[in-house]
ZAMARGU-4260 file (C-alpha; in steps of 0.2 Angstrom, whole numbers, plus 5000, padded with zeros to 4 digits):
<rodrens>
0) 5759/5803/4427 | 5749/5806/4411 | 5750/5791/4404 | 5743/5784/4424 | 5729/5798/4423
5) 5725/5794/4406 | 5707/5805/4401 | 5701/5801/4419 | 5688/5816/4425 | 5693/5823/4438
10) 5691/5839/4450 | 5699/5852/4454 | 5703/5845/4472 | 5703/5830/4466 | 5718/5829/4453
15) 5726/5843/4469 | 5726/5827/4480 | 5731/5814/4470 | 5750/5829/4466 | 5748/5830/4481
20) 5750/5813/4485 | 5761/5809/4472 | 5773/5820/4476 | 5774/5812/4493 | 5778/5795/4485
25) 5792/5804/4475 | 5800/5814/4489 | 5797/5798/4499 | 5812/5786/4488 | 5830/5780/4495
30) 5842/5790/4490 | 5858/5785/4502 | 5862/5779/4517 | 5858/5791/4531 | 5873/5780/4543
35) 5886/5771/4539 | 5880/5761/4554 | 5878/5740/4548 | 5862/5740/4561 | 5857/5754/4553
40) 5839/5751/4537 | 5836/5770/4539 | 5840/5779/4521 | 5838/5797/4515 | 5826/5801/4508
45) 5819/5819/4498 | 5806/5823/4511 | 5824/5823/4527 | 5825/5838/4517 | 5808/5844/4517
50) 5802/5842/4532 | 5819/5834/4545 | 5810/5816/4543 | 5807/5801/4531 | 5787/5805/4523
55) 5775/5793/4529 | 5755/5787/4528 | 5745/5777/4533 | 5740/5761/4525 | 5724/5762/4514
60) 5714/5745/4515 | 5711/5736/4498 | 5698/5742/4486 | 5684/5729/4483 | 5670/5731/4477
65) 5669/5735/4456 | 5662/5750/4456 | 5674/5759/4463 | 5665/5780/4473 | 5679/5793/4465
70) 5688/5794/4484 | 5690/5775/4478 | 5693/5780/4460 | 5709/5792/4468 | 5717/5779/4475
75) 5717/5765/4464 | 5727/5780/4451 | 5739/5782/4465 | 5740/5765/4469 | 5746/5763/4450
80) 5757/5776/4450 | 5766/5768/4462 | 5766/5756/4454 | 5772/5760/4439 | 5784/5771/4447
85) 5792/5758/4462 | 5797/5748/4446 | 5801/5760/4437 | 5816/5768/4448 | 5823/5751/4456
90) 5828/5745/4438 | 5835/5767/4436 | 5844/5758/4451 | 5849/5744/4446 | 5858/5745/4427
95) 5863/5731/4418 | 5881/5734/4414 | 5884/5718/4403 | 5890/5724/4388 | 5903/5735/4398
100) 5913/5737/4411 | 5916/5729/4426 | 5912/5742/4439 | 5904/5740/4458 | 5900/5725/4466
105) 5892/5722/4485 | 5899/5721/4499 | 5891/5717/4515 | 5889/5734/4526 | 5879/5738/4508
110) 5863/5748/4513 | 5855/5743/4495 | 5832/5739/4493 | 5827/5723/4489 | 5813/5722/4477
115) 5794/5716/4482 | 5778/5722/4473 | 5765/5720/4485 | 5775/5733/4497 | 5759/5749/4500
120) 5763/5767/4496 | 5782/5776/4503 | 5787/5759/4508 | 5803/5753/4503 | 5809/5738/4506
125) 5829/5742/4516 | 5841/5729/4521 | 5860/5728/4524 | 5871/5715/4517 | 5876/5702/4531
130) 5884/5690/4521 | 5887/5685/4503 | 5886/5667/4493 | 5900/5666/4479 | 5893/5649/4470
135) 5909/5635/4462 | 5913/5648/4449 | 5915/5665/4458 | 5904/5674/4458 | 5888/5680/4467
140) 5872/5676/4464 | 5864/5675/4482 | 5865/5686/4500 | 5857/5687/4515 | 5851/5700/4521
145) 5847/5709/4539 | 5829/5722/4537 | 5821/5728/4550 | 5810/5711/4549 | 5824/5702/4552
150) 5839/5691/4543 | 5831/5685/4523 | 5839/5677/4507 | 5835/5687/4492 | 5847/5685/4473
155) 5855/5699/4467 | 5844/5701/4456 | 5832/5706/4467 | 5843/5721/4475 | 5847/5738/4471
160) 5865/5745/4480 | 5860/5762/4483 | 5874/5776/4484 | 5883/5778/4497 | 5897/5794/4499
165) 5911/5792/4505 | 5918/5800/4519 | 5936/5803/4513 | 5927/5813/4503 | 5928/5830/4501
170) 5915/5838/4496 | 5897/5830/4497 | 5892/5833/4478 | 5906/5820/4475 | 5901/5803/4477
175) 5913/5787/4485 | 5921/5775/4475 | 5905/5766/4474 | 5895/5782/4470 | 5881/5779/4456
180) 5887/5759/4453 | 5873/5747/4452 | 5875/5729/4458 | 5881/5718/4447 | 5873/5701/4446
185) 5878/5688/4432 | 5870/5674/4429 | 5850/5681/4434
</rodrens>
């Protein structure tokens, strides 16, 4: 947050507004699938624990001027924080295990976050794995995903598996066989 705000000269009200917007961004991130229903692409978010449903925000119009007013400056700071948080959070979900042992792989029905750099703040493109396409060497690099807008095809390097809680586990504190395991995408 310090790198995003930098040396910006903000009033108390502007700083409070920016902190509230950043709090909403942090609480909108997907944690795990809400249900195991293959047609449901709704994730559990920290917002569910706060207000009982996901947090939403109206999209802001793009800033087209080179000399933004105070409100537009706050929107630029929020957008800069979103761009950085979105990129870093997805990178954290998709840790590469090239030099470690092979762990979890993507299966049909798994809920994933699809990387999209053009999304507005607090929007996450989610999808369920519909079909996997193994290459000639048997390694899966491409898959079809069912999203709220239809079926799309993406490389596994552009998706991040959300950790799921295994229903066979006794307690919610223990993650199942997929818990915290990254998508393993070879050759991307």
